[in-house]
C-alpha positions, 0 to 999 in steps of 0.5 A, a space after each residue: 800324930 796329926 794328918 797332913 792333908 794337902 789341899 786341892 790335890 788329887 789322891 795320887 798327888 797327896 800320896 806322893 807329897 806325903 811320901 816325899 815329906 819322909 825323905 830326910 826324916 826316915 833315916 834308917 831301915 829297921 825291920 824289928 817287930 814292935 808293939 804298936 798302939 792301935 789304931 794309928 800306931 807307928 814307929 818313931 819316924 826316923 826308922 822303918 821299912 818300905 811298908 812304913 813309907 806307904 803306911 805313913 803316906 796314906 795316913 798323912 796324905 789321905 787320912 787312911 790308917 792301913 793298920 786299922 784297915 788291914 787288920 779289920 779286913 784280915 780279921 774278917 777274911 783271914 783265909 784270903 791272906 798269905 799264911 807265910 808266917 805260920 800265924 793262926 790269927 791276925 797281929 795288928 802290930 805287924 800285919 800292915 807292915 808285910 808286903 804280901 798282906 798289903 798286896 792282898 789288901 790293895 787287890 781286894 779293896 783298891 785297883 789292881 793294874 796289869 803289869 806290862 812286859 815293856 814299860 811305857 811312860 803312861 803306864 804309872 800315875 803319881 801315887 801308884 803303889 808298886 811291889 817287886 822282889 829284891 833278889 833272892 826273894 825279898 818282897 818290896 813296896 814303892 810309891 810312884 813319884 810325879 818326877 821322871 827319869 830321862 826315859 819318861 819313867 817315874 821315880 819311886 819313893 821307898 825305903 830299901 835300906 838307907 831310909 826314905 829315898 826318891 830314886 830312879 829304881 822302878 825297873 831295878 827289880 822284877 815287878 810283882 804288883 801295880 795298884 792304885 788307891 781308890 777313894 
């Protein structure tokens, strides 16, 4: 699929705009393992999981292919990535679709920001990527929006079960990571 670059916007704005375009398109949550083309593989746009929102936003907004980027980094640095799934090697069909792998990739290749005990209005920028744990132990990833709630905290764009949504859910679950894409 051709990338949809947003002219004149900064990196965060491009990520947000591309993520927002998934709302109303990605309508379901589908965690099934799927064999994907490589590079640039994707599920049909009407389905996916939380990681697919991030993957598509970076692919469409910045022309960055997390499938390829994560696969190449994992292949060269497999020992630095989580071993939660018992794999002995990389799997370019799924590695980029796993939140713990994305956390490792973003920490290694981009900017990891400190998590604050008390969140304030200026702690997040549009396009930041945040991870959290949905109880009891489900890793989740969201993109920080440029829209804010009444308290000044940003909304997030994510897929937590009903397709891609833009919602006031930043503090719904314990945050585990805060990252910013660096060009």
